[in-house]
C-alpha positions as CSV (number, residue, x, y, z in Angstrom):
1,M,-15.1,-3.0,-13.4
2,K,-16.7,-0.1,-11.8
3,T,-15.0,2.7,-9.8
4,K,-15.0,1.5,-6.3
5,S,-14.8,3.7,-3.4
6,L,-12.1,2.4,-0.4
7,G,-13.0,5.3,1.8
8,R,-14.2,8.9,1.6
9,Y,-11.1,10.0,-0.3
10,I,-9.5,6.8,-2.3
11,V,-11.1,5.2,-5.1
12,I,-10.1,2.7,-7.7
13,D,-11.1,3.4,-11.0
14,P,-10.2,1.4,-14.1
15,K,-10.0,4.2,-16.2
16,I,-7.6,6.3,-14.5
17,C,-4.2,5.2,-13.6
18,H,-4.9,1.4,-14.9
19,G,-7.0,1.0,-11.7
20,K,-4.4,1.7,-9.2
21,P,-5.8,3.3,-5.9
22,T,-5.9,7.3,-6.2
23,F,-7.2,10.0,-4.0
24,R,-10.9,11.0,-5.3
25,G,-10.5,13.5,-8.5
26,T,-6.7,13.1,-9.0
27,R,-4.2,10.9,-10.7
28,I,-2.1,10.9,-7.3
29,M,-1.8,7.1,-6.5
30,V,-2.0,6.4,-2.9
31,W,1.2,4.4,-3.2
32,Q,3.4,7.4,-4.1
33,V,1.9,9.2,-1.2
34,L,2.6,6.2,1.4
35,E,6.2,6.2,0.0
36,M,6.7,9.8,0.6
37,I,5.6,9.2,4.3
38,A,7.8,6.3,4.6
39,E,10.6,8.5,3.4
40,G,9.7,10.5,6.2
41,M,8.2,13.5,4.5
42,S,5.4,15.7,6.4
43,W,2.1,15.6,5.7
44,K,2.5,19.5,5.0
45,T,5.1,19.0,2.4
46,I,3.4,16.3,0.7
47,I,-0.1,18.4,0.7
48,E,2.1,21.3,-1.1
49,Q,3.8,18.9,-3.2
50,C,0.4,17.6,-4.7
51,H,-0.4,21.2,-5.3
52,G,-3.4,21.0,-2.7
53,S,-5.1,18.6,-4.5
54,I,-5.1,16.1,-1.3
55,T,-6.0,16.7,2.3
56,K,-4.7,15.8,5.6
57,E,-7.8,13.8,6.4
58,A,-6.8,12.0,2.6
59,I,-3.7,11.3,3.8
60,S,-4.9,9.8,7.3
61,E,-7.4,7.4,5.4
62,A,-4.6,6.4,3.0
63,V,-2.2,5.7,6.3
64,S,-5.2,3.6,8.0
65,L,-6.2,1.9,5.3
66,A,-2.6,0.6,4.7
67,Q,-2.7,-0.3,8.5
68,E,-5.7,-2.3,8.2
69,A,-4.2,-4.1,5.4
70,F,-0.8,-4.8,7.1
71,V,-2.4,-5.9,10.2
72,K,-4.8,-8.5,7.9
73,Q,-1.4,-9.7,6.1
74,A,0.5,-10.1,9.4
75,R,-2.3,-12.1,10.7
76,E,-2.8,-14.1,7.6
77,Y,0.9,-14.7,7.9
78,A,0.9,-15.8,11.4
79,G,-1.7,-18.3,10.8
80,E,0.4,-19.8,8.0
81,Q,3.4,-19.9,10.4
82,A,1.3,-21.6,13.0
83,N,-0.3,-23.8,10.8
84,S,3.4,-25.1,9.3
């Protein structure tokens, strides 16, 4: 598997973090940042905790991709419920 770009800031590289989505040029996994957001941490604090390795734009992309995945999953679930 080759490196796959999920956006401008997020990549999947089988050689980094076992192929989990990370922020480009880092070993910071996207799920970790999404978890920080879910816990109510401010984006500024997240950036500081990541030593400035990610930007507000990178976090925004992660949130946007998570939202798209949620909507897709919800539609698939609703479709399964409608067909049951």
